[in-house]
VOPAGU-2260 file (C-alpha; in pm, 1 decimal, decimal comma):
REM VOPAGU-2260
SITE   aa  ch    i         X         Y         Z
SITE  MET   A    0   -1417,8   -4932,7   -2350,9
SITE  THR   A    1   -1056,6   -4970,2   -2283,0
SITE  THR   A    2    -881,5   -5175,8   -2038,3
SITE  ALA   A    3    -735,1   -4836,2   -1873,2
SITE  LEU   A    4   -1068,8   -4685,7   -1884,1
SITE  ALA   A    5   -1237,9   -4984,4   -1723,4
SITE  GLU   A    6    -998,6   -4996,8   -1452,2
SITE  LEU   A    7   -1026,9   -4661,9   -1365,6
SITE  GLY   A    8   -1416,7   -4702,7   -1337,6
SITE  GLU   A    9   -1344,7   -5014,6   -1084,5
SITE  ARG   A   10   -1088,7   -4763,9    -893,9
SITE  LEU   A   11   -1328,8   -4464,7    -833,8
SITE  GLN   A   12   -1642,7   -4690,3    -729,4
SITE  ARG   A   13   -1402,5   -4978,5    -555,5
SITE  GLU   A   14   -1253,8   -4631,9    -328,5
SITE  HIS   A   15   -1627,5   -4485,1    -288,6
SITE  GLY   A   16   -1793,6   -4798,7    -188,1
SITE  THR   A   17   -1521,9   -4814,9      33,6
SITE  LEU   A   18   -1613,2   -4440,3     193,1
SITE  TRP   A   19   -1961,2   -4592,3     201,5
SITE  LEU   A   20   -1889,3   -4875,5     392,5
SITE  HIS   A   21   -1660,2   -4628,5     646,2
SITE  ARG   A   22   -1941,8   -4424,8     691,8
SITE  LEU   A   23   -2163,2   -4738,3     784,3
SITE  LYS   A   24   -1943,5   -4871,0    1038,3
SITE  GLY   A   25   -1975,4   -4504,4    1190,5
SITE  ASP   A   26   -1681,5   -4256,9    1100,1
SITE  PRO   A   27   -1793,6   -3941,3    1037,4
SITE  TYR   A   28   -1511,3   -3817,0     858,6
SITE  ALA   A   29   -1592,2   -4073,2     589,8
SITE  ALA   A   30   -1938,3   -3980,4     600,5
SITE  LEU   A   31   -1836,0   -3605,5     529,4
SITE  LEU   A   32   -1691,1   -3768,9     222,2
SITE  CYS   A   33   -1950,0   -3918,0     102,6
SITE  ASP   A   34   -2189,0   -3646,5      73,4
SITE  VAL   A   35   -2515,6   -3726,3     109,4
SITE  ASP   A   36   -2630,6   -3487,7     423,6
SITE  GLU   A   37   -2761,2   -3176,1     343,1
SITE  ASP   A   38   -2659,9   -3044,9     675,6
SITE  PRO   A   39   -2345,6   -3164,0     808,4
SITE  GLY   A   40   -2288,5   -2959,7    1079,4
SITE  PRO   A   41   -2436,4   -3275,2    1307,8
SITE  LEU   A   42   -2142,8   -3445,5    1183,6
SITE  ARG   A   43   -1884,6   -3225,2    1153,7
SITE  GLU   A   44   -2005,6   -3207,1    1547,2
SITE  LEU   A   45   -1899,0   -3602,8    1579,9
SITE  VAL   A   46   -1569,1   -3525,5    1387,7
SITE  ARG   A   47   -1479,3   -3244,6    1664,7
SITE  ALA   A   48   -1620,1   -3508,1    1953,1
SITE  ALA   A   49   -1376,4   -3738,5    1832,9
SITE  GLY   A   50   -1087,7   -3547,7    1970,0
SITE  PRO   A   51    -828,3   -3294,8    1837,6
SITE  LEU   A   52    -694,9   -3469,9    1605,9
SITE  TRP   A   53    -762,2   -3861,0    1523,3
SITE  ARG   A   54    -703,4   -4106,3    1210,6
SITE  SER   A   55   -1004,0   -4169,9     981,1
SITE  ALA   A   56   -1052,0   -4539,6     820,7
SITE  ALA   A   57   -1094,7   -4286,7     554,4
SITE  GLY   A   58    -718,0   -4260,7     566,6
SITE  SER   A   59    -622,6   -3920,6     631,3
SITE  TRP   A   60    -588,5   -3741,4     996,6
SITE  VAL   A   61    -896,2   -3539,0    1075,3
SITE  THR   A   62    -909,3   -3198,7    1345,7
SITE  ALA   A   63   -1258,4   -2985,8    1354,9
SITE  ASP   A   64   -1032,4   -2864,2    1668,9
SITE  PRO   A   65    -940,7   -2511,1    1559,1
SITE  ALA   A   66    -639,5   -2501,8    1803,7
SITE  THR   A   67    -506,6   -2781,7    1633,2
SITE  ALA   A   68    -644,7   -2709,3    1308,9
SITE  ALA   A   69    -408,6   -2349,8    1313,1
SITE  ALA   A   70    -107,0   -2568,9    1427,6
SITE  LEU   A   71    -187,6   -2774,8    1161,7
SITE  LEU   A   72    -176,8   -2520,1     876,2
SITE  ALA   A   73     121,8   -2303,9    1044,3
SITE  HIS   A   74     339,8   -2611,8    1115,5
SITE  PRO   A   75     620,0   -2544,2     850,5
SITE  ALA   A   76     635,0   -2966,7     790,8
SITE  ILE   A   77     252,0   -2958,7     623,1
SITE  GLU   A   78     142,8   -2853,9     331,8
SITE  HIS   A   79    -175,2   -2844,5     123,5
SITE  VAL   A   80    -222,2   -3097,0    -119,7
SITE  PRO   A   81    -264,3   -2931,2    -440,9
SITE  THR   A   82    -604,7   -2950,6    -638,9
SITE  LEU   A   83    -399,5   -3097,0    -991,6
SITE  PRO   A   84     -54,1   -3265,0    -855,5
SITE  GLY   A   85     268,7   -3200,6   -1112,7
SITE  GLU   A   86     105,2   -2844,8   -1239,4
SITE  ALA   A   87     212,8   -2536,7   -1173,1
SITE  PRO   A   88      65,1   -2368,0    -840,3
SITE  VAL   A   89    -228,1   -2133,3    -826,7
SITE  THR   A   90     -98,0   -1797,0    -858,7
SITE  ALA   A   91    -285,0   -1433,1    -860,5
SITE  VAL   A   92    -441,5   -1290,4   -1142,2
SITE  ASP   A   93    -543,5    -979,7   -1307,3
SITE  VAL   A   94    -879,8    -893,1   -1269,8
SITE  PRO   A   95   -1018,2    -773,1   -1629,8
SITE  ASP   A   96   -1285,9    -512,5   -1672,9
SITE  LEU   A   97   -1603,3    -698,9   -1555,6
SITE  GLU   A   98   -1834,4    -459,6   -1661,1
SITE  PRO   A   99   -1885,3    -570,9   -2017,9
SITE  LEU   A  100   -1888,5    -890,8   -1917,7
SITE  CYS   A  101   -2175,0    -858,2   -1641,8
SITE  ALA   A  102   -2403,5    -715,6   -1952,2
SITE  ARG   A  103   -2327,4    -952,5   -2220,3
SITE  VAL   A  104   -2375,9   -1257,5   -1944,1
SITE  LEU   A  105   -2695,1   -1097,5   -1821,6
SITE  ASP   A  106   -2823,5   -1052,9   -2167,1
SITE  ALA   A  107   -2765,7   -1360,1   -2292,6
SITE  ALA   A  108   -2950,1   -1525,6   -1999,8
SITE  GLY   A  109   -3288,4   -1338,7   -2037,8
SITE  PRO   A  110   -3561,0   -1249,9   -1738,1
SITE  GLU   A  111   -3538,9   -1651,2   -1638,9
SITE  PHE   A  112   -3208,5   -1808,7   -1576,0
SITE  ASP   A  113   -2989,5   -2093,6   -1421,7
SITE  LEU   A  114   -2782,1   -1847,5   -1188,8
SITE  VAL   A  115   -2534,2   -2139,0   -1166,2
SITE  THR   A  116   -2492,9   -2289,4   -1549,4
SITE  GLU   A  117   -2616,2   -1952,1   -1714,3
SITE  VAL   A  118   -2488,6   -1635,3   -1502,2
SITE  ALA   A  119   -2233,5   -1770,8   -1246,2
SITE  GLU   A  120   -2005,7   -2021,5   -1491,2
SITE  PRO   A  121   -2012,1   -1791,6   -1769,8
SITE  LEU   A  122   -1933,5   -1512,6   -1589,5
SITE  ALA   A  123   -1633,0   -1651,9   -1392,7
SITE  ALA   A  124   -1515,2   -1860,6   -1679,3
SITE  GLY   A  125   -1541,0   -1566,7   -1943,7
SITE  ALA   A  126   -1325,1   -1335,2   -1712,0
SITE  LEU   A  127   -1058,8   -1610,0   -1704,5
SITE  ALA   A  128   -1052,0   -1615,5   -2128,2
SITE  VAL   A  129   -1001,2   -1244,0   -2104,3
SITE  VAL   A  130    -723,4   -1274,7   -1844,4
SITE  CYS   A  131    -569,1   -1593,2   -2084,1
SITE  GLY   A  132    -643,6   -1413,5   -2379,5
SITE  ILE   A  133    -853,0   -1654,4   -2575,9
SITE  PRO   A  134   -1005,3   -1547,6   -2888,0
SITE  ALA   A  135   -1363,5   -1440,1   -2848,9
SITE  ALA   A  136   -1461,0   -1736,6   -3086,9
SITE  GLU   A  137   -1313,0   -2008,4   -2834,5
SITE  HIS   A  138   -1432,0   -1865,1   -2563,0
SITE  GLY   A  139   -1742,1   -2126,0   -2543,6
SITE  ARG   A  140   -1527,6   -2369,8   -2574,5
SITE  PHE   A  141   -1323,7   -2246,9   -2302,5
SITE  THR   A  142   -1605,5   -2237,5   -2076,6
SITE  GLU   A  143   -1696,0   -2599,5   -2133,9
SITE  ALA   A  144   -1354,7   -2664,7   -2073,0
SITE  VAL   A  145   -1345,7   -2510,4   -1696,4
SITE  THR   A  146   -1688,7   -2615,3   -1640,8
SITE  ALA   A  147   -1544,7   -3013,5   -1679,8
SITE  CYS   A  148   -1278,2   -2957,1   -1423,4
SITE  GLY   A  149   -1500,7   -2824,0   -1172,3
SITE  ILE   A  150   -1477,1   -3146,6    -991,5
SITE  ALA   A  151   -1092,7   -3063,0    -974,2
SITE  GLN   A  152   -1132,4   -2938,9    -623,2
SITE  ASP   A  153   -1339,0   -3212,0    -512,5
SITE  ALA   A  154   -1187,5   -3493,5    -664,6
SITE  VAL   A  155    -895,6   -3414,5    -388,4
SITE  VAL   A  156   -1103,6   -3554,6    -117,2
SITE  CYS   A  157   -1380,9   -3770,6    -318,5
SITE  PRO   A  158   -1404,7   -4021,6    -543,0
SITE  GLN   A  159   -1622,8   -3891,9    -836,6
SITE  ARG   A  160   -1829,1   -4065,9   -1128,1
SITE  LEU   A  161   -1617,2   -4191,2   -1408,3
SITE  ASP   A  162   -1804,8   -3984,1   -1695,5
SITE  ALA   A  163   -1750,1   -3706,4   -1497,4
SITE  THR   A  164   -1416,3   -3793,1   -1449,2
SITE  ARG   A  165   -1327,8   -3860,0   -1889,1
SITE  GLN   A  166   -1456,1   -3536,5   -1923,0
SITE  MET   A  167   -1221,8   -3369,7   -1677,4
SITE  ARG   A  168    -922,7   -3552,2   -1842,8
SITE  GLY   A  169    -982,9   -3459,0   -2135,0
SITE  SER   A  170   -1081,3   -3062,6   -2075,1
SITE  LEU   A  171    -752,9   -3077,4   -1839,7
SITE  ASP   A  172    -571,1   -3189,2   -2181,8
SITE  SER   A  173    -706,6   -2876,7   -2338,6
SITE  LEU   A  174    -595,7   -2686,5   -2050,2
SITE  ARG   A  175    -277,6   -2782,1   -2098,9
SITE  SER   A  176    -209,4   -2685,1   -2452,3
SITE  LEU   A  177    -265,9   -2287,9   -2333,8
SITE  PRO   A  178      42,9   -2058,7   -2361,7
SITE  ASP   A  179     342,7   -2070,0   -2090,8
SITE  THR   A  180     240,0   -1715,8   -2042,5
SITE  VAL   A  181     -94,7   -1748,5   -1901,2
SITE  PRO   A  182    -220,3   -1879,0   -1566,9
SITE  GLY   A  183    -199,9   -2255,4   -1560,8
SITE  PRO   A  184    -451,6   -2550,1   -1523,0
SITE  ALA   A  185    -410,7   -2491,3   -1119,0
SITE  THR   A  186    -527,7   -2110,4   -1130,4
SITE  VAL   A  187    -783,7   -2139,6   -1440,9
SITE  VAL   A  188    -988,7   -2458,8   -1277,8
SITE  THR   A  189    -952,2   -2311,0    -937,4
SITE  ALA   A  190   -1031,3   -1999,5   -1031,6
SITE  ALA   A  191   -1311,8   -2076,1   -1225,4
SITE  ARG   A  192   -1518,2   -2309,6    -997,2
SITE  THR   A  193   -1467,8   -2145,6    -707,1
SITE  GLY   A  194   -1490,1   -1770,5    -877,2
SITE  ALA   A  195   -1848,4   -1933,3    -929,6
SITE  ASP   A  196   -1964,6   -2039,3    -645,2
SITE  LEU   A  197   -1916,1   -1716,3    -464,0
SITE  VAL   A  198   -2118,3   -1529,3    -738,9
SITE  ALA   A  199   -2398,3   -1778,3    -696,3
SITE  ARG   A  200   -2380,7   -1770,3    -330,5
SITE  THR   A  201   -2424,8   -1395,8    -308,5
SITE  VAL   A  202   -2653,9   -1376,9    -532,7
SITE  LEU   A  203   -2886,0   -1609,6    -310,2
SITE  ARG   A  204   -2805,7   -1424,2     -27,7
SITE  ALA   A  205   -2856,7   -1074,8    -154,2
SITE  ARG   A  206   -3212,5    -829,9    -168,2
SITE  LEU   A  207   -3176,9    -708,5    -480,9
SITE  PRO   A  208   -3153,3    -399,5    -537,2
SITE  VAL   A  209   -2885,2    -376,4    -320,7
SITE  ARG   A  210   -2756,6      -7,8    -280,2
SITE  ALA   A  211   -2377,0      51,3    -424,5
SITE  ASP   A  212   -2241,3      69,7     -13,1
SITE  GLU   A  213   -2403,8    -217,8      30,2
SITE  ILE   A  214   -2232,5    -459,6    -241,1
SITE  GLY   A  215   -1890,3    -534,0     -75,2
SITE  PRO   A  216   -2063,4    -628,5     268,9
SITE  THR   A  217   -2343,8    -831,6     120,8
SITE  VAL   A  218   -1996,5   -1031,1     -80,0
SITE  GLU   A  219   -1785,5   -1039,6     249,2
SITE  ALA   A  220   -2114,3   -1194,4     469,8
SITE  ALA   A  221   -2110,2   -1445,8     129,5
SITE  LEU   A  222   -1792,8   -1543,3     237,8
SITE  ARG   A  223   -1816,4   -1530,1     610,6
SITE  ALA   A  224   -2095,8   -1783,2     586,7
SITE  GLU   A  225   -1966,6   -2016,2     348,2
SITE  PRO   A  226   -1586,2   -2039,3     332,7
SITE  PRO   A  227   -1412,8   -2129,4     -40,6
SITE  THR   A  228   -1339,8   -2470,2     119,3
SITE  TRP   A  229   -1507,0   -2661,2     383,6
SITE  ILE   A  230   -1187,3   -2880,8     433,3
SITE  ALA   A  231    -821,3   -2813,0     352,2
SITE  PRO   A  232    -618,4   -3171,5     267,8
SITE  LEU   A  233    -296,2   -3136,4     367,6
SITE  GLU   A  234      11,2   -3344,9     374,8
SITE  ALA   A  235     298,6   -3414,3     594,5
SITE  ARG   A  236     652,0   -3331,4     437,2
SITE  ALA   A  237     822,5   -3512,1     722,8
SITE  ASP   A  238     752,4   -3700,2    1060,9
SITE  LEU   A  239     577,1   -3518,8    1333,4
SITE  GLU   A  240     395,5   -3498,1    1700,3
SITE  LEU   A  241     104,7   -3303,9    1718,3
SITE  ALA   A  242    -190,0   -3287,6    1962,1
SITE  GLY   A  243     -83,3   -3639,8    2103,9
SITE  ALA   A  244     -38,1   -3806,6    1756,4
SITE  ARG   A  245     259,4   -3950,6    1539,2
SITE  ILE   A  246     247,8   -3846,6    1180,9
SITE  ALA   A  247     461,7   -4008,3     933,5
SITE  THR   A  248     591,6   -3845,6     656,8
SITE  GLY   A  249     334,5   -3855,5     356,9
SITE  GLU   A  250      32,9   -3937,9     544,7
SITE  ARG   A  251    -228,9   -3702,7     522,8
SITE  LEU   A  252    -487,5   -3465,3     712,3
SITE  ALA   A  253    -762,9   -3340,3     633,3
SITE  VAL   A  254    -907,8   -2970,2     860,8
SITE  LEU   A  255   -1243,3   -2884,8     877,0
SITE  LEU   A  256   -1305,1   -2525,9     839,5
SITE  GLN   A  257   -1563,9   -2308,3     917,1
SITE  GLY   A  258   -1700,1   -1987,5     795,5
SITE  GLY   A  259   -1522,4   -1683,5     889,5
SITE  PRO   A  260   -1207,6   -1564,2     738,3
SITE  GLY   A  261   -1306,6   -1691,0     397,8
SITE  PRO   A  262   -1016,1   -1780,2     172,5
SITE  ALA   A  263    -746,6   -1649,3     461,5
SITE  GLU   A  264    -653,0   -2021,8     540,7
SITE  VAL   A  265    -583,4   -2176,1     171,8
SITE  PRO   A  266    -302,0   -2008,4     -20,2
SITE  ALA   A  267    -456,8   -2076,1    -332,0
SITE  HIS   A  268    -795,5   -1879,8    -232,2
SITE  ARG   A  269    -645,2   -1648,9     -80,1
SITE  VAL   A  270    -426,6   -1564,9    -419,5
SITE  LEU   A  271    -707,0   -1550,6    -583,6
SITE  ALA   A  272    -965,0   -1357,2    -311,7
SITE  PRO   A  273    -940,0   -1029,8    -535,3
SITE  LEU   A  274   -1096,6   -1228,5    -878,8
SITE  TYR   A  275   -1353,5   -1391,2    -678,3
SITE  ARG   A  276   -1477,2   -1024,2    -448,2
SITE  ALA   A  277   -1440,0    -842,4    -827,6
SITE  LEU   A  278   -1667,1   -1111,8    -976,5
SITE  ALA   A  279   -1950,8   -1124,5    -718,7
SITE  GLU   A  280   -1922,2    -749,0    -655,5
SITE  SER   A  281   -1963,9    -679,0   -1045,7
SITE  LEU   A  282   -2242,4    -915,3   -1078,7
SITE  LEU   A  283   -2437,3    -742,1    -813,5
SITE  THR   A  284   -2369,2    -403,7    -941,7
SITE  ALA   A  285   -2530,8    -499,1   -1268,1
SITE  LEU   A  286   -2804,7    -684,5   -1160,7
SITE  ALA   A  287   -2929,5    -359,5    -900,7
SITE  ASP   A  288   -2842,3    -190,9   -1244,0
SITE  ARG   A  289   -3114,2    -340,0   -1447,1
SITE  CYS   A  290   -3347,7    -571,7   -1180,2
SITE  THR   A  291   -3599,5    -470,0    -948,3
SITE  ASP   A  292   -3587,1    -824,4    -773,3
SITE  VAL   A  293   -3377,3   -1166,5    -854,2
SITE  ARG   A  294   -3581,7   -1504,7    -657,4
SITE  PRO   A  295   -3626,8   -1880,9    -703,7
SITE  THR   A  296   -3854,5   -2002,9    -920,3
SITE  ALA   A  297   -3710,7   -2397,4    -794,7
SITE  PRO   A  298   -3507,5   -2534,3    -537,4
SITE  LEU   A  299   -3183,8   -2507,8    -559,6
SITE  VAL   A  300   -2972,7   -2827,4    -633,3
SITE  ARG   A  301   -2613,2   -2878,3    -464,6
SITE  ARG   A  302   -2370,2   -3039,5    -665,1
SITE  PRO   A  303   -2328,9   -3406,2    -603,6
SITE  ARG   A  304   -1985,8   -3575,5    -434,1
SITE  ALA   A  305   -1893,5   -3206,2    -320,5
SITE  PRO   A  306   -1802,1   -3251,5      42,1
SITE  LEU   A  307   -1509,1   -3004,0      -0,5
SITE  THR   A  308   -1673,8   -2695,8    -199,0
SITE  ARG   A  309   -2044,1   -2756,6    -125,2
SITE  GLY   A  310   -2165,0   -2549,8    -413,0
SITE  PRO   A  311   -2474,0   -2535,1    -628,3
SITE  ALA   A  312   -2534,2   -2707,6    -927,8
SITE  ARG   A  313   -2855,8   -2540,7   -1033,4
SITE  ALA   A  314   -3056,7   -2268,3    -908,9
SITE  PRO   A  315   -3346,3   -2150,3   -1129,2
SITE  MET   A  316   -3448,0   -1783,7   -1114,4
SITE  ALA   A  317   -3631,8   -1504,0   -1215,1
SITE  ALA   A  318   -3601,8   -1121,5   -1263,3
SITE  GLY   A  319   -3788,3    -812,9   -1237,4
SITE  THR   A  320   -3631,3    -559,6   -1474,8
SITE  THR   A  321   -3639,7    -175,6   -1449,9
SITE  SER   A  322   -3740,5      11,3   -1734,7
SITE  GLY   A  323   -3414,1      47,1   -1825,5
SITE  GLY   A  324   -3282,2    -293,8   -1817,0
SITE  ALA   A  325   -3134,7    -465,6   -2138,5
SITE  ARG   A  326   -3320,1    -758,3   -2233,0
């Protein structure tokens, strides 16, 4: 192990250990970032009860108060912390033709599949491969790269494991080698992770077969129930005073978001919302055409150290197919 790698491992371990120390001392925001509670609702209530805006021992000013959150999100001196600092910001992408891609993904998955790793992630990455003009022979490596970068959003607020961090760094180098004419790494990484999460959440909430006129509302219901991100990491670009707190330039803030408007609060997700919705709607349409039902075969497993995205890692499923379903 190189010195740099050893230092990275020690830093990640130290930062994660510090969060646990503050958790044990009763800091509810630090406890949220440790991400070991299946139901974060009680911790979010403790954050709200602590005041409209308060300083967590984890280092950020924190709020779960809707009025204070709205003021912070609209303040001209406060910016969203980028998922990948130094990279081009997240931009909108064209939505490709998803019907043939959905068919290929479902054909490859078979009648028993993992909804996350065999359907949602390949579908989101496959759509972005088309957007980026990746040759068909390279789609597999591209999918591996964007999947390895799936921890990037959560890494902004929660130290990740060393092996996952190493894989992400190597995969980011691959994404940075893409032509400048295609969406940048921040766009690809954000769209792939959040798009796959919405696809999985929508299927898990749906009752198949879904009628054509119910597909759009089903996707919107999934967005309202679980927003693309549960925490908006912010940074002050100037000294300011808000909700009785004096916030210095460069200090971090954390807004705890609720279900509701979906991607509206976070610019990166707002510009990618058409792609998110198209992915989920296209898969529901494809499943409705070929499946009589889709049912879990084992309990869902959520990703570890994912307090911001809170997405599923594995969701084993089985599908009952129609007579015309391709299998």
